[in-house]
C-alpha positions as CSV (number, residue, x, y, z in Angstrom):
1,X,0.6,0.0,0.0
2,X,2.6,2.5,0.9
3,X,5.0,1.4,-2.3
4,X,1.5,2.7,-4.1
5,X,1.9,6.5,-2.6
6,X,5.7,6.4,-2.9
7,X,4.6,5.5,-6.5
8,X,1.8,8.4,-6.5
9,X,4.7,11.2,-5.0
10,X,7.5,10.1,-7.8
11,X,4.9,10.5,-10.7
12,X,3.6,13.7,-9.6
13,X,6.5,15.2,-8.6
14,X,8.1,14.4,-12.2
15,X,4.9,15.9,-13.5
16,X,5.7,19.4,-12.1
17,X,8.9,19.1,-12.8
18,X,8.0,18.4,-17.1
19,X,5.4,21.3,-16.9
20,X,8.0,23.8,-15.0
21,X,11.2,22.6,-15.2
22,X,11.8,21.5,-18.0
23,X,15.4,23.3,-18.9
24,X,16.8,21.3,-15.7
25,X,15.6,18.4,-16.7
26,X,17.1,18.3,-20.1
27,X,20.2,19.4,-18.5
28,X,19.4,15.7,-15.8
29,X,18.7,14.3,-19.5
30,X,22.1,15.0,-20.8
31,X,24.1,14.0,-18.0
32,X,21.5,11.1,-17.8
33,X,22.5,10.2,-21.9
34,X,26.2,10.5,-21.0
35,X,25.9,7.8,-18.1
36,X,22.8,5.4,-18.6
37,X,20.0,6.0,-21.0
38,X,19.5,8.2,-24.7
39,X,15.9,9.3,-24.1
40,X,15.6,12.8,-25.5
41,X,12.1,11.8,-26.1
42,X,10.9,12.7,-22.8
43,X,11.8,16.5,-23.4
44,X,10.2,16.8,-26.9
45,X,6.5,14.9,-25.7
46,X,6.8,16.8,-22.1
47,X,4.1,18.0,-21.5
48,X,1.8,14.7,-23.2
49,X,4.3,12.7,-20.2
50,X,3.5,14.9,-17.6
51,X,0.0,15.1,-18.0
52,X,0.1,11.4,-18.0
53,X,2.0,11.2,-15.1
54,X,0.1,13.1,-13.3
55,X,-3.4,10.7,-14.2
56,X,-0.8,8.0,-12.8
57,X,-0.3,10.2,-9.4
58,X,-3.6,10.6,-9.0
59,X,-4.4,7.1,-9.5
60,X,-2.0,5.8,-7.4
61,X,-3.2,8.2,-4.6
62,X,-6.8,7.4,-5.1
63,X,-5.8,3.6,-4.6
64,X,-3.1,4.1,-1.7
65,X,-5.7,6.5,0.3
66,X,-9.0,3.5,-0.9
67,X,-6.7,0.5,0.2
68,X,-5.4,2.0,3.4
69,X,-9.2,3.3,4.4
70,X,-11.4,0.1,3.5
71,X,-12.6,-1.6,6.9
């Protein structure tokens, strides 16, 4: 149950970052490209990805809240 809330929080933070801090995410992406992965498309489609992450985060928040309050 707690993992769903954690996933929701992480998704929410990434969604907010995609909307409000795209330059910092681009810098992080460039650093990550050198170290780990090569995905520039996340910056190109940042608004779509942000909306999807927001929806997923709210879904995980709801599921986590609902599961913890079932009695």
